[in-house]
MOPAC internal coordinates of N, CA, C and O (Angstrom, degrees):
PM7 1SCF
backbone

  N    0.0000 0     0.00 0     0.00 0    0    0    0
  C    1.4416 1     0.00 0     0.00 0    1    0    0
  C    1.5239 1   108.52 1     0.00 0    2    1    0
  O    1.2310 1   120.95 1   -37.63 1    3    2    1
  N    1.2948 1   115.79 1   142.37 1    3    2    1
  C    1.4649 1   122.05 1  -179.92 1    5    3    2
  C    1.5302 1   109.73 1   -66.42 1    6    5    3
  O    1.2310 1   120.38 1   -40.21 1    7    6    5
  N    1.3318 1   116.88 1   139.79 1    7    6    5
  C    1.4676 1   121.72 1  -177.32 1    9    7    6
  C    1.5172 1   113.50 1   -65.76 1   10    9    7
  O    1.2310 1   119.53 1   161.21 1   11   10    9
  N    1.3084 1   118.51 1   -18.79 1   11   10    9
  C    1.4605 1   121.86 1  -179.14 1   13   11   10
  C    1.5284 1   112.71 1  -102.47 1   14   13   11
  O    1.2310 1   120.40 1  -169.69 1   15   14   13
  N    1.3070 1   116.85 1    10.31 1   15   14   13
  C    1.4619 1   120.91 1  -178.04 1   17   15   14
  C    1.5250 1   110.89 1  -108.34 1   18   17   15
  O    1.2310 1   121.00 1   -27.59 1   19   18   17
  N    1.3107 1   115.70 1   152.41 1   19   18   17
  C    1.4602 1   123.35 1   175.03 1   21   19   18
  C    1.5248 1   107.20 1  -128.83 1   22   21   19
  O    1.2310 1   120.26 1   -56.57 1   23   22   21
  N    1.3011 1   117.11 1   123.43 1   23   22   21
  C    1.4631 1   120.59 1   176.62 1   25   23   22
  C    1.5246 1   108.01 1   -94.58 1   26   25   23
  O    1.2310 1   120.99 1   -48.55 1   27   26   25
  N    1.3084 1   115.72 1   131.45 1   27   26   25
  C    1.4588 1   121.77 1  -172.49 1   29   27   26
  C    1.5245 1   109.90 1  -125.03 1   30   29   27
  O    1.2310 1   121.05 1   -42.17 1   31   30   29
  N    1.3088 1   115.61 1   137.83 1   31   30   29
  C    1.4625 1   121.93 1   167.95 1   33   31   30
  C    1.5183 1   106.26 1  -119.71 1   34   33   31
  O    1.2310 1   120.88 1   -55.16 1   35   34   33
  N    1.3188 1   115.93 1   124.84 1   35   34   33
  C    1.4647 1   121.76 1   175.84 1   37   35   34
  C    1.5143 1   106.37 1  -128.24 1   38   37   35
  O    1.2310 1   120.20 1   -55.57 1   39   38   37
  N    1.3357 1   117.22 1   124.43 1   39   38   37
  C    1.4589 1   120.13 1  -178.11 1   41   39   38
  C    1.5209 1   110.87 1  -130.96 1   42   41   39
  O    1.2310 1   121.05 1   -18.76 1   43   42   41
  N    1.3106 1   115.60 1   161.24 1   43   42   41
  C    1.4638 1   121.74 1   178.49 1   45   43   42
  C    1.5273 1   110.34 1   -76.44 1   46   45   43
  O    1.2310 1   121.11 1   -11.27 1   47   46   45
  N    1.3050 1   115.47 1   168.73 1   47   46   45
  C    1.4589 1   121.40 1   177.12 1   49   47   46
  C    1.5332 1   110.07 1   -60.11 1   50   49   47
  O    1.2310 1   120.45 1   138.72 1   51   50   49
  N    1.3294 1   116.75 1   -41.28 1   51   50   49
  C    1.4597 1   120.67 1   179.45 1   53   51   50
  C    1.5279 1   110.91 1   -62.72 1   54   53   51
  O    1.2310 1   120.26 1   136.68 1   55   54   53
  N    1.3175 1   117.11 1   -43.32 1   55   54   53
  C    1.4633 1   120.98 1   178.89 1   57   55   54
  C    1.5267 1   111.02 1   -66.04 1   58   57   55
  O    1.2310 1   120.47 1   144.32 1   59   58   57
  N    1.3209 1   116.71 1   -35.68 1   59   58   57
  C    1.4617 1   120.71 1   177.70 1   61   59   58
  C    1.5251 1   110.47 1   -63.90 1   62   61   59
  O    1.2310 1   120.41 1   133.18 1   63   62   61
  N    1.3238 1   116.82 1   -46.82 1   63   62   61
  C    1.4575 1   119.45 1   179.38 1   65   63   62
  C    1.5263 1   111.70 1   -68.02 1   66   65   63
  O    1.2310 1   119.79 1   147.22 1   67   66   65
  N    1.3141 1   118.01 1   -32.78 1   67   66   65
  C    1.4594 1   121.19 1   174.37 1   69   67   66
  C    1.5329 1   109.60 1   -62.19 1   70   69   67
  O    1.2310 1   120.63 1   136.80 1   71   70   69
  N    1.3149 1   116.40 1   -43.20 1   71   70   69
  C    1.4657 1   121.87 1   177.94 1   73   71   70
  C    1.5314 1   110.46 1   -61.51 1   74   73   71
  O    1.2310 1   120.86 1   135.18 1   75   74   73
  N    1.3179 1   115.97 1   -44.82 1   75   74   73
  C    1.4653 1   120.47 1   178.94 1   77   75   74
  C    1.5245 1   110.06 1   -61.41 1   78   77   75
  O    1.2310 1   120.66 1   131.26 1   79   78   77
  N    1.3236 1   116.34 1   -48.74 1   79   78   77
  C    1.4659 1   120.93 1  -179.46 1   81   79   78
  C    1.5273 1   111.30 1   -58.03 1   82   81   79
  O    1.2310 1   120.14 1   132.24 1   83   82   81
  N    1.3142 1   117.34 1   -47.76 1   83   82   81
  C    1.4664 1   120.77 1  -179.06 1   85   83   82
  C    1.5249 1   111.62 1   -62.98 1   86   85   83
  O    1.2310 1   120.21 1   145.34 1   87   86   85
  N    1.3219 1   117.20 1   -34.66 1   87   86   85
  C    1.4634 1   120.05 1   176.61 1   89   87   86
  C    1.5224 1   111.46 1   -69.88 1   90   89   87
  O    1.2310 1   120.11 1   143.35 1   91   90   89
  N    1.3262 1   117.39 1   -36.65 1   91   90   89
  C    1.4616 1   119.99 1   175.84 1   93   91   90
  C    1.5269 1   110.35 1   -64.33 1   94   93   91
  O    1.2310 1   120.22 1   138.74 1   95   94   93
  N    1.3296 1   117.19 1   -41.26 1   95   94   93
  C    1.4671 1   120.75 1   177.14 1   97   95   94
  C    1.5298 1   109.61 1   -60.20 1   98   97   95
  O    1.2310 1   120.68 1   132.93 1   99   98   97
  N    1.3105 1   116.31 1   -47.07 1   99   98   97
  C    1.4665 1   121.07 1  -176.64 1  101   99   98
  C    1.5256 1   112.59 1   -65.36 1  102  101   99
  O    1.2310 1   120.23 1   148.09 1  103  102  101
  N    1.3375 1   117.16 1   -31.91 1  103  102  101
  C    1.4670 1   120.08 1  -174.72 1  105  103  102
  C    1.5232 1   113.34 1  -113.11 1  106  105  103
  O    1.2310 1   119.86 1  -162.38 1  107  106  105
  N    1.3343 1   117.88 1    17.62 1  107  106  105
  C    1.4546 1   119.28 1  -175.94 1  109  107  106
  C    1.5204 1   113.00 1   -62.66 1  110  109  107
  O    1.2310 1   120.01 1   150.83 1  111  110  109
  N    1.3272 1   117.59 1   -29.17 1  111  110  109
  C    1.4609 1   119.06 1   176.30 1  113  111  110
  C    1.5201 1   110.53 1   -61.21 1  114  113  111
  O    1.2310 1   120.28 1   142.48 1  115  114  113
  N    1.3152 1   117.06 1   -37.52 1  115  114  113
  C    1.4657 1   122.27 1   178.26 1  117  115  114
  C    1.5295 1   111.35 1   -78.43 1  118  117  115
  O    1.2310 1   120.41 1   134.37 1  119  118  117
  N    1.3284 1   116.83 1   -45.63 1  119  118  117
  C    1.4654 1   121.08 1  -175.01 1  121  119  118
  C    1.5262 1   113.46 1   -73.05 1  122  121  119
  O    1.2310 1   120.31 1   142.40 1  123  122  121
  N    1.3460 1   117.01 1   -37.60 1  123  122  121
  C    1.4613 1   120.88 1  -174.44 1  125  123  122
  C    1.5270 1   113.21 1  -112.97 1  126  125  123
  O    1.2310 1   120.24 1  -179.41 1  127  126  125
  N    1.3230 1   117.15 1     0.59 1  127  126  125
  C    1.4597 1   122.21 1  -179.71 1  129  127  126
  C    1.5330 1   110.88 1    54.43 1  130  129  127
  O    1.2310 1   121.08 1  -128.79 1  131  130  129
  N    1.3478 1   115.54 1    51.21 1  131  130  129
  C    1.4655 1   122.05 1   179.79 1  133  131  130
  C    1.5231 1   109.58 1  -128.67 1  134  133  131
  O    1.2310 1   121.38 1   -18.74 1  135  134  133
  N    1.3222 1   114.97 1   161.26 1  135  134  133
  C    1.4619 1   121.00 1   169.58 1  137  135  134
  C    1.5203 1   105.65 1   -88.74 1  138  137  135
  O    1.2310 1   119.93 1   -65.45 1  139  138  137
  N    1.3157 1   117.73 1   114.55 1  139  138  137
  C    1.4691 1   121.07 1  -173.03 1  141  139  138
  C    1.5157 1   113.63 1   -62.20 1  142  141  139
  O    1.2310 1   119.65 1   164.95 1  143  142  141
  N    1.3308 1   118.28 1   -15.05 1  143  142  141
  C    1.4645 1   120.14 1   177.12 1  145  143  142
  C    1.5263 1   112.11 1   -84.24 1  146  145  143
  O    1.2310 1   120.33 1   173.53 1  147  146  145
  N    1.3331 1   116.98 1    -6.47 1  147  146  145
  C    1.4633 1   120.73 1  -176.15 1  149  147  146
  C    1.5227 1   113.55 1  -112.83 1  150  149  147
  O    1.2310 1   120.00 1  -172.02 1  151  150  149
  N    1.3299 1   117.60 1     7.98 1  151  150  149
  C    1.4623 1   119.88 1  -176.65 1  153  151  150
  C    1.5263 1   111.67 1  -131.06 1  154  153  151
  O    1.2310 1   121.84 1   -20.89 1  155  154  153
  N    1.3272 1   114.08 1   159.11 1  155  154  153
  C    1.4631 1   122.65 1   168.94 1  157  155  154
  C    1.5162 1   106.63 1  -111.37 1  158  157  155
  O    1.2310 1   120.44 1   -32.80 1  159  158  157
  N    1.3088 1   116.76 1   147.20 1  159  158  157
  C    1.4594 1   121.47 1  -177.01 1  161  159  158
  C    1.5169 1   111.39 1  -112.08 1  162  161  159
  O    1.2310 1   121.96 1   -34.30 1  163  162  161
  N    1.3092 1   113.86 1   145.70 1  163  162  161
  C    1.4598 1   122.24 1   175.91 1  165  163  162
  C    1.5164 1   106.67 1  -134.95 1  166  165  163
  O    1.2310 1   120.79 1   -36.49 1  167  166  165
  N    1.3169 1   116.10 1   143.51 1  167  166  165
  C    1.4554 1   119.31 1   179.48 1  169  167  166
  C    1.5155 1   109.09 1  -151.49 1  170  169  167
  O    1.2310 1   121.45 1   -17.48 1  171  170  169
  N    1.3138 1   114.84 1   162.52 1  171  170  169
  C    1.4554 1   120.76 1   172.51 1  173  171  170
  C    1.5147 1   107.70 1  -152.65 1  174  173  171
  O    1.2310 1   121.96 1   -16.85 1  175  174  173
  N    1.3109 1   113.86 1   163.15 1  175  174  173
  C    1.4592 1   121.48 1  -176.02 1  177  175  174
  C    1.5149 1   108.77 1  -133.51 1  178  177  175
  O    1.2310 1   120.79 1   -43.90 1  179  178  177
  N    1.3128 1   116.09 1   136.10 1  179  178  177
  C    1.4611 1   121.92 1   170.81 1  181  179  178
  C    1.5234 1   105.44 1  -105.02 1  182  181  179
  O    1.2310 1   120.95 1   -85.23 1  183  182  181
  N    1.3231 1   115.79 1    94.77 1  183  182  181
  C    1.4656 1   120.56 1  -176.45 1  185  183  182
  C    1.5171 1   112.00 1   -62.55 1  186  185  183
  O    1.2310 1   120.55 1   145.37 1  187  186  185
  N    1.3268 1   116.55 1   -34.63 1  187  186  185
  C    1.4631 1   120.35 1  -176.76 1  189  187  186
  C    1.5252 1   111.78 1   -65.08 1  190  189  187
  O    1.2310 1   120.75 1   137.11 1  191  190  189
  N    1.3408 1   116.17 1   -42.89 1  191  190  189
  C    1.4636 1   120.37 1  -177.37 1  193  191  190
  C    1.5223 1   113.68 1  -102.45 1  194  193  191
  O    1.2310 1   120.21 1   176.25 1  195  194  193
  N    1.3305 1   117.20 1    -3.75 1  195  194  193
  C    1.4608 1   120.36 1   177.38 1  197  195  194
  C    1.5150 1   114.26 1    72.82 1  198  197  195
  O    1.2310 1   119.85 1  -149.48 1  199  198  197
  N    1.3327 1   117.88 1    30.52 1  199  198  197
  C    1.4573 1   121.41 1   178.78 1  201  199  198
  C    1.5195 1   110.76 1  -101.28 1  202  201  199
  O    1.2310 1   121.17 1   -27.24 1  203  202  201
  N    1.3201 1   115.37 1   152.76 1  203  202  201
  C    1.4615 1   122.98 1  -178.00 1  205  203  202
  C    1.5155 1   107.85 1  -138.50 1  206  205  203
  O    1.2310 1   120.33 1   -45.34 1  207  206  205
  N    1.3250 1   116.97 1   134.66 1  207  206  205
  C    1.4615 1   121.18 1   176.76 1  209  207  206
  C    1.5216 1   107.91 1  -126.95 1  210  209  207
  O    1.2310 1   120.89 1   -43.69 1  211  210  209
  N    1.3105 1   115.91 1   136.31 1  211  210  209
  C    1.4645 1   122.43 1  -177.22 1  213  211  210
  C    1.5201 1   107.80 1  -134.49 1  214  213  211
  O    1.2310 1   120.48 1   -52.22 1  215  214  213
  N    1.3164 1   116.69 1   127.78 1  215  214  213
  C    1.4631 1   121.66 1  -175.93 1  217  215  214
  C    1.5208 1   110.50 1  -130.31 1  218  217  215
  O    1.2310 1   121.31 1   -28.04 1  219  218  217
  N    1.3055 1   115.10 1   151.96 1  219  218  217
  C    1.4623 1   121.06 1   173.54 1  221  219  218
  C    1.5177 1   108.24 1  -129.73 1  222  221  219
  O    1.2310 1   121.38 1   -42.11 1  223  222  221
  N    1.3246 1   114.97 1   137.89 1  223  222  221
  C    1.4588 1   120.83 1   173.41 1  225  223  222
  C    1.5234 1   107.83 1  -127.57 1  226  225  223
  O    1.2310 1   121.13 1   -20.99 1  227  226  225
  N    1.3133 1   115.44 1   159.01 1  227  226  225
  C    1.4652 1   120.31 1   177.20 1  229  227  226
  C    1.5242 1   108.67 1   -59.55 1  230  229  227
  O    1.2310 1   120.39 1   -44.54 1  231  230  229
  N    1.3300 1   116.85 1   135.46 1  231  230  229
  C    1.4652 1   123.86 1  -174.61 1  233  231  230
  C    1.5310 1   112.89 1   -69.13 1  234  233  231
  O    1.2310 1   120.91 1   138.41 1  235  234  233
  N    1.3472 1   115.86 1   -41.59 1  235  234  233
  C    1.4603 1   119.19 1  -179.30 1  237  235  234
  C    1.5169 1   110.56 1  -147.13 1  238  237  235
  O    1.2310 1   121.40 1   -23.54 1  239  238  237
  N    1.3395 1   114.93 1   156.46 1  239  238  237
  C    1.4559 1   118.89 1   178.86 1  241  239  238
  C    1.5262 1   110.18 1   -82.54 1  242  241  239
  O    1.2310 1   120.92 1     2.18 1  243  242  241
  N    1.3225 1   115.84 1  -177.82 1  243  242  241
  C    1.4661 1   120.31 1  -175.75 1  245  243  242
  C    1.5300 1   113.38 1   -66.68 1  246  245  243
  O    1.2310 1   120.27 1   164.46 1  247  246  245
  N    1.3480 1   117.08 1   -15.54 1  247  246  245
  C    1.4658 1   121.10 1   177.11 1  249  247  246
  C    1.5255 1   112.65 1   -95.54 1  250  249  247
  O    1.2310 1   120.29 1  -176.80 1  251  250  249
  N    1.3309 1   117.05 1     3.20 1  251  250  249
  C    1.4588 1   120.99 1   178.96 1  253  251  250
  C    1.5177 1   114.66 1    86.63 1  254  253  251
  O    1.2310 1   120.17 1  -171.54 1  255  254  253
  N    1.3368 1   117.28 1     8.46 1  255  254  253
  C    1.4662 1   121.00 1   177.71 1  257  255  254
  C    1.5194 1   109.69 1   -79.51 1  258  257  255
  O    1.2310 1   120.68 1   -44.80 1  259  258  257
  N    1.3279 1   116.30 1   135.20 1  259  258  257
  C    1.4611 1   120.60 1   179.38 1  261  259  258
  C    1.5229 1   110.52 1   -68.56 1  262  261  259
  O    1.2310 1   120.99 1   -40.79 1  263  262  261
  N    1.3079 1   115.70 1   139.21 1  263  262  261
  C    1.4597 1   122.19 1   178.43 1  265  263  262
  C    1.5184 1   109.17 1  -107.71 1  266  265  263
  O    1.2310 1   120.80 1   -27.13 1  267  266  265
  N    1.3249 1   116.08 1   152.87 1  267  266  265
  C    1.4632 1   120.07 1   176.78 1  269  267  266
  C    1.5200 1   109.18 1  -139.70 1  270  269  267
  O    1.2310 1   121.31 1   -14.62 1  271  270  269
  N    1.3095 1   115.10 1   165.38 1  271  270  269
  C    1.4550 1   120.76 1   177.54 1  273  271  270
  C    1.5319 1   107.57 1   -68.32 1  274  273  271
  O    1.2310 1   119.89 1   -51.38 1  275  274  273
  N    1.3280 1   117.82 1   128.62 1  275  274  273
  C    1.4681 1   119.55 1   178.17 1  277  275  274
  C    1.5303 1   111.52 1   -57.62 1  278  277  275
  O    1.2310 1   121.04 1   -39.81 1  279  278  277
  N    1.3203 1   115.62 1   140.19 1  279  278  277
  C    1.4694 1   121.64 1  -177.08 1  281  279  278
  C    1.5204 1   112.20 1   -60.36 1  282  281  279
  O    1.2310 1   120.12 1   151.98 1  283  282  281
  N    1.3252 1   117.37 1   -28.02 1  283  282  281
  C    1.4647 1   120.15 1  -178.34 1  285  283  282
  C    1.5365 1   113.39 1   -76.07 1  286  285  283
  O    1.2310 1   119.93 1   174.84 1  287  286  285
  N    1.3078 1   117.74 1    -5.16 1  287  286  285
  C    1.4678 1   120.73 1   175.47 1  289  287  286
  C    1.5257 1   107.91 1   -88.82 1  290  289  287
  O    1.2310 1   121.31 1   -62.82 1  291  290  289
  N    1.3220 1   115.10 1   117.18 1  291  290  289
  C    1.4627 1   122.45 1  -176.02 1  293  291  290
  C    1.5308 1   108.87 1  -108.52 1  294  293  291
  O    1.2310 1   120.58 1   -75.63 1  295  294  293
  N    1.3133 1   116.50 1   104.37 1  295  294  293
  C    1.4671 1   120.26 1  -176.18 1  297  295  294
  C    1.5215 1   112.36 1   -65.21 1  298  297  295
  O    1.2310 1   119.59 1   146.63 1  299  298  297
  N    1.3257 1   118.38 1   -33.37 1  299  298  297
  C    1.4732 1   120.54 1   177.12 1  301  299  298
  C    1.5275 1   110.28 1   -61.59 1  302  301  299
  O    1.2310 1   120.24 1   135.93 1  303  302  301
  N    1.3248 1   117.14 1   -44.07 1  303  302  301
  C    1.4714 1   120.35 1   178.29 1  305  303  302
  C    1.5225 1   110.91 1   -66.73 1  306  305  303
  O    1.2310 1   120.80 1   137.91 1  307  306  305
  N    1.3245 1   116.07 1   -42.09 1  307  306  305
  C    1.4645 1   119.51 1  -178.67 1  309  307  306
  C    1.5229 1   111.84 1   -60.97 1  310  309  307
  O    1.2310 1   120.20 1   143.83 1  311  310  309
  N    1.3250 1   117.23 1   -36.17 1  311  310  309
  C    1.4707 1   120.12 1   178.37 1  313  311  310
  C    1.5191 1   111.35 1   -60.16 1  314  313  311
  O    1.2310 1   120.38 1   150.31 1  315  314  313
  N    1.3219 1   116.87 1   -29.69 1  315  314  313
  C    1.4683 1   120.94 1  -178.96 1  317  315  314
  C    1.5209 1   112.07 1   -85.12 1  318  317  315
  O    1.2310 1   120.32 1   158.35 1  319  318  317
  N    1.3355 1   117.00 1   -21.65 1  319  318  317
  C    1.4607 1   121.00 1  -171.65 1  321  319  318
  C    1.5276 1   113.48 1  -100.48 1  322  321  319
  O    1.2310 1   120.68 1   130.42 1  323  322  321
  N    1.3251 1   116.30 1   -49.58 1  323  322  321
  C    1.4670 1   117.88 1  -173.46 1  325  323  322
  C    1.5317 1   110.36 1   -80.72 1  326  325  323
  O    1.2310 1   120.69 1   -32.99 1  327  326  325
  N    1.3244 1   116.28 1   147.01 1  327  326  325
  C    1.4708 1   119.00 1   178.89 1  329  327  326
  C    1.5307 1   111.07 1   -74.53 1  330  329  327
  O    1.2310 1   121.11 1   -18.25 1  331  330  329
  N    1.3176 1   115.49 1   161.75 1  331  330  329
  C    1.4630 1   120.37 1   174.31 1  333  331  330
  C    1.5264 1   108.58 1   -55.57 1  334  333  331
  O    1.2310 1   120.60 1   -37.63 1  335  334  333
  N    1.3032 1   116.47 1   142.37 1  335  334  333
  C    1.4604 1   119.99 1  -178.48 1  337  335  334
  C    1.5288 1   113.00 1   -90.21 1  338  337  335
  O    1.2310 1   120.25 1   166.72 1  339  338  337
  N    1.3073 1   117.13 1   -13.28 1  339  338  337
  C    1.4640 1   121.33 1   176.55 1  341  339  338
  C    1.5248 1   109.19 1  -155.55 1  342  341  339
  O    1.2310 1   120.84 1   -26.08 1  343  342  341
  N    1.3066 1   115.99 1   153.92 1  343  342  341
  C    1.4658 1   120.89 1   176.59 1  345  343  342
  C    1.5220 1   111.78 1   -82.51 1  346  345  343
  O    1.2310 1   120.69 1   156.12 1  347  346  345
  N    1.3449 1   116.28 1   -23.88 1  347  346  345
  C    1.4624 1   119.95 1  -176.66 1  349  347  346
  C    1.5230 1   110.27 1  -153.61 1  350  349  347
  O    1.2310 1   120.58 1   -44.46 1  351  350  349
  N    1.3196 1   116.49 1   135.54 1  351  350  349
  C    1.4622 1   121.04 1   174.54 1  353  351  350
  C    1.5285 1   110.88 1   -83.73 1  354  353  351
  O    1.2310 1   120.13 1   179.95 1  355  354  353
  N    1.3084 1   117.36 1    -0.05 1  355  354  353
  C    1.4634 1   121.38 1  -178.38 1  357  355  354
  C    1.5215 1   113.38 1  -103.16 1  358  357  355
  O    1.2310 1   120.13 1   175.43 1  359  358  357
  N    1.3210 1   117.35 1    -4.57 1  359  358  357
  C    1.4522 1   120.74 1  -179.39 1  361  359  358
  C    1.5287 1   110.07 1   -77.22 1  362  361  359
  O    1.2310 1   119.88 1   -62.38 1  363  362  361
  N    1.3276 1   117.83 1   117.62 1  363  362  361
  C    1.4660 1   119.78 1  -176.90 1  365  363  362
  C    1.5286 1   113.72 1   -71.92 1  366  365  363
  O    1.2310 1   119.80 1   165.06 1  367  366  365
  N    1.3158 1   117.99 1   -14.94 1  367  366  365
  C    1.4588 1   120.69 1  -177.83 1  369  367  366
  C    1.5209 1   112.50 1  -104.56 1  370  369  367
  O    1.2310 1   120.35 1  -177.25 1  371  370  369
  N    1.3111 1   116.94 1     2.75 1  371  370  369
  C    1.4554 1   121.17 1  -176.01 1  373  371  370
  C    1.5206 1   111.56 1   -87.68 1  374  373  371
  O    1.2310 1   120.84 1   -34.02 1  375  374  373
  N    1.3311 1   115.99 1   145.98 1  375  374  373
  C    1.4565 1   121.27 1   166.03 1  377  375  374
  C    1.5183 1   104.52 1   -90.73 1  378  377  375
  O    1.2310 1   120.15 1   -62.15 1  379  378  377
  N    1.3047 1   117.32 1   117.85 1  379  378  377
  C    1.4576 1   121.87 1  -170.23 1  381  379  378
  C    1.5231 1   113.65 1   -82.70 1  382  381  379
  O    1.2310 1   120.20 1   156.73 1  383  382  381
  N    1.3014 1   117.23 1   -23.27 1  383  382  381
  C    1.4634 1   120.12 1  -171.82 1  385  383  382
  C    1.5247 1   112.16 1  -114.52 1  386  385  383
  O    1.2310 1   121.41 1   -16.14 1  387  386  385
  N    1.3245 1   114.91 1   163.86 1  387  386  385
  C    1.4531 1   122.90 1   167.98 1  389  387  386
  C    1.5157 1   105.44 1  -124.73 1  390  389  387
  O    1.2310 1   120.23 1   -44.50 1  391  390  389
  N    1.3125 1   117.17 1   135.50 1  391  390  389
  C    1.4604 1   120.62 1  -179.21 1  393  391  390
  C    1.5219 1   109.98 1   -94.86 1  394  393  391
  O    1.2310 1   121.07 1   -49.80 1  395  394  393
  N    1.3246 1   115.56 1   130.20 1  395  394  393
  C    1.4604 1   123.74 1   176.43 1  397  395  394
  C    1.5243 1   108.04 1  -121.07 1  398  397  395
  O    1.2310 1   120.40 1   -23.51 1  399  398  397
  N    1.3154 1   116.83 1   156.49 1  399  398  397
  C    1.4647 1   119.34 1   169.88 1  401  399  398
  C    1.5260 1   107.97 1   -82.16 1  402  401  399
  O    1.2310 1   120.77 1   -21.16 1  403  402  401
  N    1.3184 1   116.13 1   158.84 1  403  402  401
  C    1.4644 1   119.84 1   176.40 1  405  403  402
  C    1.5234 1   110.05 1   -60.51 1  406  405  403
  O    1.2310 1   120.55 1   142.34 1  407  406  405
  N    1.3366 1   116.56 1   -37.66 1  407  406  405
  C    1.4721 1   120.45 1   178.56 1  409  407  406
  C    1.5248 1   111.32 1   -63.05 1  410  409  407
  O    1.2310 1   120.26 1   137.79 1  411  410  409
  N    1.3311 1   117.10 1   -42.21 1  411  410  409
  C    1.4708 1   120.19 1   177.95 1  413  411  410
  C    1.5245 1   111.22 1   -60.10 1  414  413  411
  O    1.2310 1   120.47 1   134.83 1  415  414  413
  N    1.3224 1   116.70 1   -45.17 1  415  414  413
  C    1.4654 1   119.99 1  -179.10 1  417  415  414
  C    1.5235 1   111.54 1   -68.12 1  418  417  415
  O    1.2310 1   120.15 1   145.19 1  419  418  417
  N    1.3172 1   117.32 1   -34.81 1  419  418  417
  C    1.4685 1   120.47 1   176.43 1  421  419  418
  C    1.5266 1   109.87 1   -64.68 1  422  421  419
  O    1.2310 1   120.14 1   138.22 1  423  422  421
  N    1.3327 1   117.33 1   -41.78 1  423  422  421
  C    1.4735 1   120.84 1   178.28 1  425  423  422
  C    1.5229 1   110.91 1   -65.43 1  426  425  423
  O    1.2310 1   120.12 1   135.99 1  427  426  425
  N    1.3102 1   117.37 1   -44.01 1  427  426  425
  C    1.4657 1   120.54 1   178.02 1  429  427  426
  C    1.5260 1   111.23 1   -63.03 1  430  429  427
  O    1.2310 1   120.20 1   147.70 1  431  430  429
  N    1.3095 1   117.23 1   -32.30 1  431  430  429
  C    1.4672 1   121.42 1   179.75 1  433  431  430
  C    1.5236 1   112.25 1   -68.26 1  434  433  431
  O    1.2310 1   120.37 1   161.34 1  435  434  433
  N    1.3251 1   116.89 1   -18.66 1  435  434  433
  C    1.4679 1   121.36 1   179.12 1  437  435  434
  C    1.5191 1   112.28 1   -80.10 1  438  437  435
  O    1.2310 1   120.06 1   160.83 1  439  438  437
  N    1.3210 1   117.49 1   -19.17 1  439  438  437
  C    1.4707 1   121.00 1  -176.05 1  441  439  438
  C    1.5124 1   111.74 1   -68.87 1  442  441  439
  O    1.2310 1   120.10 1   180.00 1  443  442  441

């Protein structure tokens, strides 16, 4: 690169969150301690407050039936209620996630 040049990337908020989401997908085995071929992902974004929530659930049950996030789990509400699960996604010694039951998240979504 030329010594007098500056290379710049400027992106929108939507593009930034898309980048974040794609990185979470790519590194979910590391971040969530899951096999990415065995889970489905759900996420939401609070653009106003700059919050992001990313979840993984088991893809199918033992009989091969597809599983999905229960409709009563509201990720927008959960972003306002549950505390951050980590201070940094760059800490190599951190556990990034907290595990909840679907029932717990459904109850929290009612608040």
